DRENDOLUM-459677 format. One record per atom (N, C-alpha, C, O, CB): x, y negated, z; residue number from 0; residue in one letter. Coordinates in pm, whole numbers, plus 32768, in hexadecimal, padded with zeros to 4 digits. Glycine has a CB too. Layout:
N
[r [X; Y; Z]; NUM; A]
...
This chain:
115
[r [60A9; 78E7; 2862]; 0; X]
[r [60F0; 794F; 281B]; 0; X]
[r [6107; 7929; 2789]; 0; X]
[r [6177; 7931; 2756]; 0; X]
[r [60A4; 79D2; 2825]; 0; X]
[r [609A; 78FF; 2746]; 1; X]
[r [60A8; 78DB; 26BA]; 1; X]
[r [60FA; 785D; 26A7]; 1; X]
[r [6143; 7851; 2644]; 1; X]
[r [6020; 78CA; 267B]; 1; X]
[r [60F0; 77FF; 2704]; 2; X]
[r [613D; 7784; 26F7]; 2; X]
[r [61D2; 77A0; 2708]; 2; X]
[r [6224; 775E; 26CA]; 2; X]
[r [610F; 771C; 275D]; 2; X]
[r [61F6; 7801; 275B]; 3; X]
[r [6282; 7825; 276C]; 3; X]
[r [62BB; 7864; 26ED]; 3; X]
[r [632A; 7843; 26C4]; 3; X]
[r [6293; 7885; 27E2]; 3; X]
[r [626F; 78BC; 26AF]; 4; X]
[r [6299; 78FA; 2631]; 4; X]
[r [62A4; 788F; 25C4]; 4; X]
[r [6302; 7891; 2575]; 4; X]
[r [6236; 7969; 2607]; 4; X]
[r [6245; 7834; 25C0]; 5; X]
[r [6248; 77C8; 255E]; 5; X]
[r [62C3; 7770; 2572]; 5; X]
[r [6303; 7748; 2511]; 5; X]
[r [61C8; 7774; 2565]; 5; X]
[r [62E4; 7750; 25EF]; 6; X]
[r [635A; 76FF; 260B]; 6; X]
[r [63D9; 7747; 25E0]; 6; X]
[r [6435; 7709; 25AA]; 6; X]
[r [6361; 76DC; 26A0]; 6; X]
[r [63E0; 77C9; 25F8]; 7; X]
[r [6457; 7815; 25D1]; 7; X]
[r [6465; 7819; 253A]; 7; X]
[r [64D2; 7805; 2505]; 7; X]
[r [6450; 78A4; 260A]; 7; X]
[r [63F7; 7834; 24F2]; 8; X]
[r [63FF; 783A; 2460]; 8; X]
[r [641D; 77B0; 2425]; 8; X]
[r [6464; 77A6; 23C1]; 8; X]
[r [637C; 7870; 2426]; 8; X]
[r [63E9; 7746; 2461]; 9; X]
[r [640A; 76C0; 2433]; 9; X]
[r [649E; 76A3; 2447]; 9; X]
[r [64DE; 7667; 23F1]; 9; X]
[r [63B6; 7657; 247B]; 9; X]
[r [64D3; 76CD; 24B9]; 10; X]
[r [6561; 76B8; 24D4]; 10; X]
[r [65BA; 7704; 2472]; 10; X]
[r [661F; 76D0; 2443]; 10; X]
[r [6582; 76E3; 2562]; 10; X]
[r [6594; 7780; 2454]; 11; X]
[r [65E0; 77CF; 23F4]; 11; X]
[r [65D8; 7791; 2369]; 11; X]
[r [663D; 778A; 2323]; 11; X]
[r [65AD; 7861; 23F1]; 11; X]
[r [6563; 7765; 2342]; 12; X]
[r [6552; 7726; 22BF]; 12; X]
[r [65A4; 76A5; 22B6]; 12; X]
[r [65E1; 768B; 224E]; 12; X]
[r [64BD; 7708; 22A4]; 12; X]
[r [65A7; 7656; 2320]; 13; X]
[r [65F7; 75DD; 2320]; 13; X]
[r [668C; 75FD; 2317]; 13; X]
[r [66D6; 75B7; 22D2]; 13; X]
[r [65DB; 758A; 239C]; 13; X]
[r [66B7; 7666; 235C]; 14; X]
[r [6743; 768F; 2357]; 14; X]
[r [676A; 76BC; 22CB]; 14; X]
[r [67D3; 7695; 2298]; 14; X]
[r [675C; 76FF; 23BC]; 14; X]
[r [6716; 770D; 228D]; 15; X]
[r [6732; 773B; 2205]; 15; X]
[r [6732; 76C6; 21A3]; 15; X]
[r [6787; 76C0; 214A]; 15; X]
[r [66CB; 77A5; 21D9]; 15; X]
[r [66D5; 766A; 21B3]; 16; X]
[r [66D2; 75F2; 215F]; 16; X]
[r [674D; 759D; 2171]; 16; X]
[r [6781; 7566; 2110]; 16; X]
[r [6657; 75A0; 217D]; 16; X]
[r [677D; 7592; 21EB]; 17; X]
[r [67F6; 7544; 2205]; 17; X]
[r [6870; 7584; 21C4]; 17; X]
[r [68C3; 753E; 218A]; 17; X]
[r [680C; 7536; 229C]; 17; X]
[r [687B; 7608; 21CE]; 18; X]
[r [68EA; 764F; 2190]; 18; X]
[r [68E6; 763F; 20F8]; 18; X]
[r [694D; 7629; 20B9]; 18; X]
[r [68E7; 76E5; 21B6]; 18; X]
[r [686E; 7649; 20BE]; 19; X]
[r [685E; 7637; 202E]; 19; X]
[r [6884; 75AA; 2003]; 19; X]
[r [68C9; 7598; 1F9E]; 19; X]
[r [67CD; 7655; 2004]; 19; X]
[r [6859; 7546; 204E]; 20; X]
[r [687B; 74BB; 202F]; 20; X]
[r [6911; 74A2; 203A]; 20; X]
[r [694B; 745A; 1FE9]; 20; X]
[r [6830; 745C; 208B]; 20; X]
[r [694F; 74DC; 209F]; 21; X]
[r [69DF; 74CF; 20B0]; 21; X]
[r [6A2A; 750E; 203C]; 21; X]
[r [6A8D; 74D7; 200C]; 21; X]
[r [6A0B; 750D; 2134]; 21; X]
[r [69FC; 7582; 200E]; 22; X]
[r [6A3B; 75C5; 1F9D]; 22; X]
[r [6A31; 7571; 1F1E]; 22; X]
[r [6A91; 7568; 1ED1]; 22; X]
[r [69FC; 764F; 1F86]; 22; X]
[r [69BE; 7534; 1F07]; 23; X]
[r [69AC; 74DE; 1E92]; 23; X]
[r [6A06; 7463; 1E9B]; 23; X]
[r [6A44; 743C; 1E38]; 23; X]
[r [691A; 74B2; 1E83]; 23; X]
[r [6A0E; 7427; 1F11]; 24; X]
[r [6A65; 73B2; 1F23]; 24; X]
[r [6AF7; 73D6; 1F0A]; 24; X]
[r [6B3E; 7389; 1EC9]; 24; X]
[r [6A55; 7378; 1FB1]; 24; X]
[r [6B23; 7448; 1F3B]; 25; X]
[r [6BAE; 7472; 1F25]; 25; X]
[r [6BC7; 748C; 1E91]; 25; X]
[r [6C31; 7469; 1E5D]; 25; X]
[r [6BCE; 74F1; 1F78]; 25; X]
[r [6B66; 74C9; 1E4B]; 26; X]
[r [6B75; 74E1; 1DBC]; 26; X]
[r [6B86; 745F; 1D70]; 26; X]
[r [6BDD; 7455; 1D19]; 26; X]
[r [6AFC; 752E; 1D87]; 26; X]
[r [6B35; 73FB; 1D8E]; 27; X]
[r [6B3D; 737B; 1D47]; 27; X]
[r [6BC0; 7333; 1D6A]; 27; X]
[r [6BFD; 72F5; 1D12]; 27; X]
[r [6AC4; 7322; 1D69]; 27; X]
[r [6BEC; 7339; 1DE7]; 28; X]
[r [6C69; 72F9; 1E0E]; 28; X]
[r [6CDF; 7339; 1DC5]; 28; X]
[r [6D37; 72F3; 1D93]; 28; X]
[r [6C7E; 7303; 1EA6]; 28; X]
[r [6CE0; 73BD; 1DBE]; 29; X]
[r [6D4B; 7403; 1D77]; 29; X]
[r [6D48; 73E0; 1CE2]; 29; X]
[r [6DB2; 73D0; 1CA5]; 29; X]
[r [6D3F; 749C; 1D8A]; 29; X]
[r [6CD3; 73D4; 1CA9]; 30; X]
[r [6CC7; 73B2; 1C1B]; 30; X]
[r [6CFA; 7324; 1C00]; 30; X]
[r [6D43; 730E; 1B9F]; 30; X]
[r [6C36; 73BF; 1BEC]; 30; X]
[r [6CD5; 72C5; 1C53]; 31; X]
[r [6D05; 723D; 1C3E]; 31; X]
[r [6D9B; 7235; 1C55]; 31; X]
[r [6DE2; 71ED; 1C0F]; 31; X]
[r [6CBB; 71DA; 1C9B]; 31; X]
[r [6DCD; 7280; 1CB7]; 32; X]
[r [6E5D; 7288; 1CCF]; 32; X]
[r [6EA4; 72B6; 1C4F]; 32; X]
[r [6F0A; 727F; 1C27]; 32; X]
[r [6E7C; 72E9; 1D45]; 32; X]
[r [6E6B; 731C; 1C11]; 33; X]
[r [6EA4; 7353; 1B95]; 33; X]
[r [6E9E; 72ED; 1B23]; 33; X]
[r [6EFB; 72E4; 1AD3]; 33; X]
[r [6E5A; 73D3; 1B6D]; 33; X]
[r [6E31; 72A1; 1B1B]; 34; X]
[r [6E27; 7239; 1AB3]; 34; X]
[r [6E95; 71D1; 1AC3]; 34; X]
[r [6ED1; 71A6; 1A61]; 34; X]
[r [6D9D; 71F5; 1AB8]; 34; X]
[r [6EB0; 71A9; 1B3E]; 35; X]
[r [6F1B; 7149; 1B57]; 35; X]
[r [6FA1; 7182; 1B2D]; 35; X]
[r [6FF1; 713E; 1AED]; 35; X]
[r [6F1E; 7120; 1BEB]; 35; X]
[r [6FBB; 71FF; 1B51]; 36; X]
[r [703D; 723B; 1B32]; 36; X]
[r [704F; 7251; 1A9D]; 36; X]
[r [70C0; 724B; 1A6B]; 36; X]
[r [704C; 72BE; 1B7B]; 36; X]
[r [6FE4; 726A; 1A55]; 37; X]
[r [6FEE; 727B; 19C3]; 37; X]
[r [701B; 71FC; 197F]; 37; X]
[r [7058; 7201; 1914]; 37; X]
[r [6F68; 72A8; 1989]; 37; X]
[r [6FFE; 7189; 19BA]; 38; X]
[r [7028; 710A; 1980]; 38; X]
[r [70A8; 70D3; 19C0]; 38; X]
[r [70D2; 7063; 19A2]; 38; X]
[r [6FBA; 70A4; 198E]; 38; X]
[r [70E6; 7121; 1A19]; 39; X]
[r [7167; 70FB; 1A4F]; 39; X]
[r [7163; 70AE; 1AD2]; 39; X]
[r [71CA; 7079; 1AFD]; 39; X]
[r [71AE; 70AA; 19ED]; 39; X]
[r [70F2; 70A7; 1B14]; 40; X]
[r [70E6; 7064; 1B94]; 40; X]
[r [70DF; 70CC; 1C04]; 40; X]
[r [70AA; 7139; 1BEF]; 40; X]
[r [7068; 7009; 1B97]; 40; X]
[r [7114; 70AC; 1C79]; 41; X]
[r [7106; 710A; 1CE8]; 41; X]
[r [7072; 711B; 1D0D]; 41; X]
[r [7026; 70BA; 1D0C]; 41; X]
[r [7157; 70D9; 1D64]; 41; X]
[r [704B; 7194; 1D2B]; 42; X]
[r [6FBF; 71B1; 1D47]; 42; X]
[r [6F8B; 7170; 1DC6]; 42; X]
[r [6F14; 7154; 1DD1]; 42; X]
[r [6FAC; 7242; 1D50]; 42; X]
[r [6FE3; 7159; 1E27]; 43; X]
[r [6FB5; 7121; 1EA6]; 43; X]
[r [6F8A; 708F; 1E98]; 43; X]
[r [6F53; 7057; 1EF7]; 43; X]
[r [7023; 712C; 1F0D]; 43; X]
[r [6FA1; 7051; 1E25]; 44; X]
[r [6F72; 6FC8; 1E10]; 44; X]
[r [6ED9; 6FBF; 1E17]; 44; X]
[r [6EA3; 6F53; 1E31]; 44; X]
[r [6FA2; 6F94; 1D8A]; 44; X]
[r [6E94; 702E; 1E01]; 45; X]
[r [6E02; 7029; 1E03]; 45; X]
[r [6DCA; 700B; 1E8E]; 45; X]
[r [6D55; 6FE8; 1E9A]; 45; X]
[r [6DC9; 70AB; 1DD0]; 45; X]
[r [6E1B; 7019; 1EF6]; 46; X]
[r [6DED; 6FFF; 1F7E]; 46; X]
[r [6DFE; 6F6D; 1FA8]; 46; X]
[r [6DD1; 6F48; 2014]; 46; X]
[r [6E37; 7057; 1FDF]; 46; X]
[r [6E3D; 6F19; 1F56]; 47; X]
[r [6E4E; 6E8B; 1F75]; 47; X]
[r [6DD9; 6E3F; 1F38]; 47; X]
[r [6DC9; 6E3F; 1EBE]; 47; X]
[r [6ED8; 6E54; 1F3F]; 47; X]
[r [6D86; 6DFF; 1F8C]; 48; X]
[r [6D03; 6DCE; 1F5F]; 48; X]
[r [6CFE; 6D77; 1EE2]; 48; X]
[r [6CB7; 6D9D; 1E84]; 48; X]
[r [6CC7; 6D84; 1FCA]; 48; X]
[r [6D42; 6D0A; 1EDA]; 49; X]
[r [6D35; 6CB3; 1E64]; 49; X]
[r [6D9B; 6CDA; 1DFA]; 49; X]
[r [6D82; 6CCD; 1D82]; 49; X]
[r [6D48; 6C1F; 1E8C]; 49; X]
[r [6E0D; 6D09; 1E26]; 50; X]
[r [6E78; 6D2D; 1DC9]; 50; X]
[r [6E4E; 6D9F; 1D6D]; 50; X]
[r [6E7C; 6DA6; 1CFB]; 50; X]
[r [6EF6; 6D55; 1E17]; 50; X]
[r [6DF7; 6DF9; 1D9C]; 51; X]
[r [6DCC; 6E67; 1D45]; 51; X]
[r [6D7C; 6E32; 1CCE]; 51; X]
[r [6D85; 6E6A; 1C60]; 51; X]
[r [6D77; 6ECC; 1D95]; 51; X]
[r [6D30; 6DC9; 1CE1]; 52; X]
[r [6CE9; 6D8C; 1C70]; 52; X]
[r [6D49; 6D47; 1C11]; 52; X]
[r [6D35; 6D49; 1B97]; 52; X]
[r [6C81; 6D26; 1CA3]; 52; X]
[r [6DB3; 6D0B; 1C48]; 53; X]
[r [6E1A; 6CCE; 1BF5]; 53; X]
[r [6E5D; 6D39; 1B9E]; 53; X]
[r [6E75; 6D22; 1B27]; 53; X]
[r [6E83; 6C87; 1C4E]; 53; X]
[r [6E7A; 6DAC; 1BD9]; 54; X]
[r [6EB7; 6E19; 1B8E]; 54; X]
[r [6E57; 6E4A; 1B21]; 54; X]
[r [6E82; 6E69; 1AB2]; 54; X]
[r [6EDD; 6E8D; 1BEC]; 54; X]
[r [6DD6; 6E51; 1B40]; 55; X]
[r [6D75; 6E78; 1ADA]; 55; X]
[r [6D74; 6E14; 1A66]; 55; X]
[r [6D66; 6E3C; 19F3]; 55; X]
[r [6CE8; 6E84; 1B17]; 55; X]
[r [6D83; 6D94; 1A85]; 56; X]
[r [6D8C; 6D2F; 1A1B]; 56; X]
[r [6E0A; 6D45; 19C7]; 56; X]
[r [6E06; 6D36; 194D]; 56; X]
[r [6D8D; 6CA1; 1A57]; 56; X]
[r [6E77; 6D68; 1A08]; 57; X]
[r [6EF3; 6D85; 19BF]; 57; X]
[r [6EE0; 6DFF; 1964]; 57; X]
[r [6F0C; 6DFF; 18F1]; 57; X]
[r [6F68; 6D9C; 1A21]; 57; X]
[r [6EA0; 6E66; 1998]; 58; X]
[r [6E89; 6EDF; 1949]; 58; X]
[r [6E2F; 6EC0; 18D2]; 58; X]
[r [6E45; 6EF3; 1864]; 58; X]
[r [6E4A; 6F4E; 199F]; 58; X]
[r [6DCA; 6E6C; 18E8]; 59; X]
[r [6D69; 6E4C; 187F]; 59; X]
[r [6D9B; 6DE1; 181E]; 59; X]
[r [6D58; 6DC2; 17BC]; 59; X]
[r [6CE8; 6E1E; 18BD]; 59; X]
[r [6E11; 6DA9; 1839]; 60; X]
[r [6E48; 6D3C; 17E7]; 60; X]
[r [6DEA; 6CC4; 17E3]; 60; X]
[r [6DCF; 6C8B; 177A]; 60; X]
[r [6E64; 6D6D; 1759]; 60; X]
[r [6DB8; 6CA1; 1859]; 61; X]
[r [6D5E; 6C2F; 186B]; 61; X]
[r [6DA4; 6BCB; 18C5]; 61; X]
[r [6DF1; 6BF2; 191D]; 61; X]
[r [6CD3; 6C5B; 18A6]; 61; X]
[r [6D8B; 6B4B; 18B0]; 62; X]
[r [6DC6; 6AE5; 1905]; 62; X]
[r [6D9A; 6AF6; 1996]; 62; X]
[r [6D24; 6B0B; 19B1]; 62; X]
[r [6DA0; 6A59; 18D2]; 62; X]
[r [6DF9; 6AEE; 19F5]; 63; X]
[r [6DD3; 6AFB; 1A82]; 63; X]
[r [6D78; 6A8B; 1AB3]; 63; X]
[r [6D3B; 6A97; 1B1E]; 63; X]
[r [6E50; 6AFF; 1AD8]; 63; X]
[r [6D6D; 6A20; 1A68]; 64; X]
[r [6D15; 69B2; 1A8F]; 64; X]
[r [6C82; 69DD; 1A8C]; 64; X]
[r [6C2D; 699B; 1AC7]; 64; X]
[r [6D2B; 6939; 1A33]; 64; X]
[r [6C67; 6A49; 1A49]; 65; X]
[r [6BDE; 6A7C; 1A44]; 65; X]
[r [6BAF; 6AA7; 1ACF]; 65; X]
[r [6B36; 6AB1; 1AE7]; 65; X]
[r [6BD4; 6AF2; 19E1]; 65; X]
[r [6C0D; 6AC1; 1B29]; 66; X]
[r [6BE9; 6AE8; 1BB2]; 66; X]
[r [6B9D; 6A79; 1BF9]; 66; X]
[r [6B4C; 6A94; 1C52]; 66; X]
[r [6C66; 6B0C; 1C01]; 66; X]
[r [6BB7; 69FC; 1BD3]; 67; X]
[r [6B6C; 698E; 1C10]; 67; X]
[r [6AD9; 6994; 1BEB]; 67; X]
[r [6A83; 696A; 1C38]; 67; X]
[r [6BA8; 6907; 1BE4]; 67; X]
[r [6ABB; 69C7; 1B75]; 68; X]
[r [6A2F; 69D4; 1B4B]; 68; X]
[r [69E5; 6A3E; 1B9C]; 68; X]
[r [696B; 6A3D; 1BA3]; 68; X]
[r [6A27; 69F5; 1AB7]; 68; X]
[r [6A31; 6A9A; 1BD8]; 69; X]
[r [69F3; 6B00; 1C2C]; 69; X]
[r [69BB; 6AC5; 1CAD]; 69; X]
[r [696E; 6B08; 1CF3]; 69; X]
[r [6A56; 6B6D; 1C4C]; 69; X]
[r [69E0; 6A4A; 1CCE]; 70; X]
[r [69AE; 6A08; 1D46]; 70; X]
[r [6927; 69C4; 1D32]; 70; X]
[r [68E7; 699C; 1D93]; 70; X]
[r [6A13; 69A3; 1D76]; 70; X]
[r [68FC; 69B8; 1CB5]; 71; X]
[r [687F; 6973; 1C96]; 71; X]
[r [680D; 69DA; 1C92]; 71; X]
[r [6810; 6A36; 1C40]; 71; X]
[r [688A; 6926; 1C0D]; 71; X]
[r [67A9; 69CA; 1CE9]; 72; X]
[r [673A; 6A2A; 1CEA]; 72; X]
[r [66F0; 6A2B; 1C64]; 72; X]
[r [66D8; 69C2; 1C28]; 72; X]
[r [66D8; 6A08; 1D5C]; 72; X]
[r [66CD; 6AA0; 1C37]; 73; X]
[r [6689; 6AAF; 1BB7]; 73; X]
[r [66EB; 6AC2; 1B45]; 73; X]
[r [66DC; 6B1E; 1AF4]; 73; X]
[r [6631; 6A37; 1B9B]; 73; X]
[r [674E; 6A6C; 1B3D]; 74; X]
[r [67B4; 6A77; 1AD5]; 74; X]
[r [680C; 6AEF; 1AF0]; 74; X]
[r [683D; 6B2F; 1A93]; 74; X]
[r [6808; 69F6; 1ACE]; 74; X]
[r [6821; 6B0E; 1B71]; 75; X]
[r [687C; 6B7A; 1B93]; 75; X]
[r [684E; 6C02; 1B5C]; 75; X]
[r [68A2; 6C57; 1B40]; 75; X]
[r [688A; 6B82; 1C29]; 75; X]
[r [67CD; 6C17; 1B4D]; 76; X]
[r [679C; 6C95; 1B15]; 76; X]
[r [67C9; 6CA3; 1A84]; 76; X]
[r [67F6; 6D0E; 1A5B]; 76; X]
[r [6703; 6C9C; 1B1F]; 76; X]
[r [67BC; 6C39; 1A37]; 77; X]
[r [67E5; 6C3D; 19AA]; 77; X]
[r [687C; 6C49; 199C]; 77; X]
[r [68AD; 6C90; 1944]; 77; X]
[r [67B3; 6BC2; 1961]; 77; X]
[r [68C5; 6C04; 19F1]; 78; X]
[r [6957; 6C0B; 19ED]; 78; X]
[r [6985; 6C97; 1A16]; 78; X]
[r [69E4; 6CCC; 19DD]; 78; X]
[r [6997; 6B9F; 1A4A]; 78; X]
[r [6944; 6CD2; 1A78]; 79; X]
[r [6965; 6D5A; 1AA1]; 79; X]
[r [694F; 6DBE; 1A31]; 79; X]
[r [69A1; 6E18; 1A1B]; 79; X]
[r [6914; 6D82; 1B1A]; 79; X]
[r [68E0; 6DAF; 19EA]; 80; X]
[r [68C5; 6E07; 1977]; 80; X]
[r [692C; 6DF3; 1908]; 80; X]
[r [695A; 6E53; 18CB]; 80; X]
[r [6838; 6DEE; 1940]; 80; X]
[r [6950; 6D75; 18F0]; 81; X]
[r [69B4; 6D57; 188A]; 81; X]
[r [6A3B; 6D92; 18B1]; 81; X]
[r [6A80; 6DCD; 185D]; 81; X]
[r [69C1; 6CBF; 1876]; 81; X]
[r [6A61; 6D84; 192E]; 82; X]
[r [6AE0; 6DBA; 195D]; 82; X]
[r [6AE0; 6E52; 1955]; 82; X]
[r [6B44; 6E8F; 192F]; 82; X]
[r [6AFB; 6D8C; 19ED]; 82; X]
[r [6A71; 6E8F; 1977]; 83; X]
[r [6A63; 6F20; 196C]; 83; X]
[r [6A75; 6F4C; 18DB]; 83; X]
[r [6ABC; 6FAD; 18C0]; 83; X]
[r [69DA; 6F4E; 19A2]; 83; X]
[r [6A36; 6F06; 187F]; 84; X]
[r [6A42; 6F27; 17F2]; 84; X]
[r [6AD2; 6F19; 17C2]; 84; X]
[r [6B04; 6F6F; 1778]; 84; X]
[r [69E6; 6ECE; 179E]; 84; X]
[r [6B15; 6EAF; 17EB]; 85; X]
[r [6B9F; 6E98; 17BF]; 85; X]
[r [6BFE; 6F01; 17F9]; 85; X]
[r [6C5D; 6F2A; 17B6]; 85; X]
[r [6BCC; 6E0B; 17E7]; 85; X]
[r [6BE6; 6F2B; 1875]; 86; X]
[r [6C3B; 6F94; 18B0]; 86; X]
[r [6C28; 7017; 1866]; 86; X]
[r [6C8A; 705B; 1846]; 86; X]
[r [6C1A; 6FA6; 1947]; 86; X]
[r [6BAD; 703A; 1849]; 87; X]
[r [6B91; 70B6; 17FF]; 87; X]
[r [6BCF; 70AD; 1774]; 87; X]
[r [6C04; 7110; 1741]; 87; X]
[r [6AF9; 70CF; 17F5]; 87; X]
[r [6BC8; 7039; 1738]; 88; X]
[r [6C03; 7026; 16B4]; 88; X]
[r [6C9B; 7032; 16B9]; 88; X]
[r [6CD8; 7061; 1659]; 88; X]
[r [6BDA; 6F9D; 167C]; 88; X]
[r [6CD9; 7009; 1727]; 89; X]
[r [6D6B; 7013; 1736]; 89; X]
[r [6D98; 70A4; 173C]; 89; X]
[r [6E0C; 70C2; 171D]; 89; X]
[r [6D98; 6FC9; 17B4]; 89; X]
[r [6D3F; 70FE; 1765]; 90; X]
[r [6D60; 718C; 1769]; 90; X]
[r [6D33; 71D5; 16EB]; 90; X]
[r [6D32; 7250; 16E8]; 90; X]
[r [6D22; 71CC; 17E3]; 90; X]
[r [6D0C; 718A; 1685]; 91; X]
[r [6CED; 71C5; 1604]; 91; X]
[r [6C61; 71FD; 15F6]; 91; X]
[r [6C49; 7250; 159F]; 91; X]
[r [6D4B; 722F; 15E8]; 91; X]
[r [6C06; 71D1; 1648]; 92; X]
[r [6B7B; 7200; 163F]; 92; X]
[r [6B23; 718E; 160B]; 92; X]
[r [6B4F; 711B; 1605]; 92; X]
[r [6B47; 7233; 16CA]; 92; X]
[r [6AA9; 71AE; 15E7]; 93; X]
[r [6A51; 714C; 15AA]; 93; X]
[r [69E2; 711A; 1606]; 93; X]
[r [69E5; 712E; 167F]; 93; X]
[r [6A15; 7186; 1531]; 93; X]
[r [6981; 70D9; 15C7]; 94; X]
[r [6915; 7098; 160F]; 94; X]
[r [68BD; 70FC; 165A]; 94; X]
[r [6898; 70E3; 16CC]; 94; X]
[r [68C0; 7048; 15AE]; 94; X]
[r [689D; 716C; 161C]; 95; X]
[r [6845; 71CD; 165F]; 95; X]
[r [6887; 720A; 16DA]; 95; X]
[r [6843; 7228; 173C]; 95; X]
[r [681E; 723C; 15FD]; 95; X]
[r [690A; 721B; 16D6]; 96; X]
[r [6950; 724C; 174C]; 96; X]
[r [694A; 71E2; 17BB]; 96; X]
[r [693D; 7205; 1830]; 96; X]
[r [69E4; 726F; 172A]; 96; X]
[r [6952; 7163; 1797]; 97; X]
[r [6946; 70F8; 17FA]; 97; X]
[r [68BB; 70F8; 1838]; 97; X]
[r [68AD; 70DF; 18B0]; 97; X]
[r [6964; 706E; 17BA]; 97; X]
[r [6856; 7113; 17E9]; 98; X]
[r [67CE; 711F; 1820]; 98; X]
[r [67C8; 7192; 1883]; 98; X]
[r [6788; 7187; 18EC]; 98; X]
[r [6766; 7133; 17AD]; 98; X]
[r [680A; 71FF; 1863]; 99; X]
[r [6811; 7271; 18BF]; 99; X]
[r [6858; 724D; 1940]; 99; X]
[r [682E; 7278; 19AB]; 99; X]
[r [6856; 72E5; 187D]; 99; X]
[r [68C3; 71FF; 1938]; 100; X]
[r [690A; 71D5; 19B1]; 100; X]
[r [68B2; 717C; 1A08]; 100; X]
[r [68B8; 7182; 1A82]; 100; X]
[r [698D; 718A; 198C]; 100; X]
[r [6861; 712A; 19C9]; 101; X]
[r [6809; 70D0; 1A16]; 101; X]
[r [679B; 711F; 1A5C]; 101; X]
[r [677F; 7107; 1AD2]; 101; X]
[r [67CB; 7065; 19BA]; 101; X]
[r [675C; 717C; 1A16]; 102; X]
[r [66E7; 71C0; 1A4E]; 102; X]
[r [6707; 7242; 1A98]; 102; X]
[r [66BD; 7268; 1AF3]; 102; X]
[r [6687; 71DE; 19E0]; 102; X]
[r [6773; 7285; 1A74]; 103; X]
[r [679A; 7302; 1AB8]; 103; X]
[r [6830; 7301; 1AD4]; 103; X]
[r [687B; 7351; 1A9D]; 103; X]
[r [6774; 737F; 1A60]; 103; X]
[r [685D; 72A6; 1B2A]; 104; X]
[r [68EE; 729A; 1B41]; 104; X]
[r [692C; 7316; 1B7E]; 104; X]
[r [69A2; 7331; 1B68]; 104; X]
[r [690A; 7224; 1B99]; 104; X]
[r [68E0; 7362; 1BCC]; 105; X]
[r [6917; 73DA; 1C0C]; 105; X]
[r [6941; 7441; 1BA4]; 105; X]
[r [699D; 7490; 1BBD]; 105; X]
[r [68AF; 7417; 1C6C]; 105; X]
[r [6902; 7441; 1B32]; 106; X]
[r [6924; 749F; 1AC8]; 106; X]
[r [6989; 7463; 1A67]; 106; X]
[r [69EB; 74A5; 1A43]; 106; X]
[r [68A6; 74C9; 1A7D]; 106; X]
[r [6972; 73E7; 1A3D]; 107; X]
[r [69C0; 73AF; 19D0]; 107; X]
[r [6A48; 7376; 19FB]; 107; X]
[r [6AA4; 7375; 19A9]; 107; X]
[r [6971; 7344; 198E]; 107; X]
[r [6A57; 7348; 1A74]; 108; X]
[r [6ADC; 7319; 1AA0]; 108; X]
[r [6B3F; 738D; 1AA6]; 108; X]
[r [6BAF; 737F; 1A73]; 108; X]
[r [6AD2; 72D4; 1B2A]; 108; X]
[r [6B1B; 7400; 1AE3]; 109; X]
[r [6B78; 7471; 1ADC]; 109; X]
[r [6B93; 74A1; 1A4C]; 109; X]
[r [6C02; 74CA; 1A2C]; 109; X]
[r [6B42; 74E4; 1B2E]; 109; X]
[r [6B2D; 749D; 19F7]; 110; X]
[r [6B43; 74C2; 196A]; 110; X]
[r [6BA7; 7463; 1929]; 110; X]
[r [6BFD; 748E; 18DD]; 110; X]
[r [6ABE; 74C0; 191B]; 110; X]
[r [6B9D; 73E4; 1947]; 111; X]
[r [6BFA; 7382; 190F]; 111; X]
[r [6C86; 7398; 1946]; 111; X]
[r [6CE8; 7385; 18FF]; 111; X]
[r [6BCA; 72F3; 192E]; 111; X]
[r [6C8F; 73BF; 19C4]; 112; X]
[r [6D13; 73CE; 1A03]; 112; X]
[r [6D5A; 744D; 19DB]; 112; X]
[r [6DD4; 744D; 19CB]; 112; X]
[r [6D04; 73C9; 1A98]; 112; X]
[r [6D12; 74B9; 19CB]; 113; X]
[r [6D52; 753A; 19BB]; 113; X]
[r [6D4A; 7575; 192E]; 113; X]
[r [6D70; 75E8; 1919]; 113; X]
[r [6D18; 7599; 1A1A]; 113; X]
[r [6D18; 7526; 18CE]; 114; X]
[r [6D18; 7557; 1843]; 114; X]
[r [6D68; 74FE; 17EC]; 114; X]
[r [6D74; 7516; 1774]; 114; X]
[r [6C8B; 7562; 180C]; 114; X]
């Protein structure tokens, strides 16, 4: 009896968690779509795997050759942080906002897109 109730509550909790995760994913996708459109690129470019990074380099005014550095383990973390900082800087924000994008992207990416 108790195991059946536990299974039902676990199933409901997993369903609610899945819905919450889906809502967060949709929010971030819409925000990145908006970031692309603010710089004059079609928003659907974010769904093309390597090309979306190329577009981010264009937005950040960074050489696209930096994408090759993303293939090197260890170096890619620093290059990703640098690219994140340059993108945030391209939208007129500073270093602390870039730190916010790195640590709380669910909050700061929509703030960057819609403000």
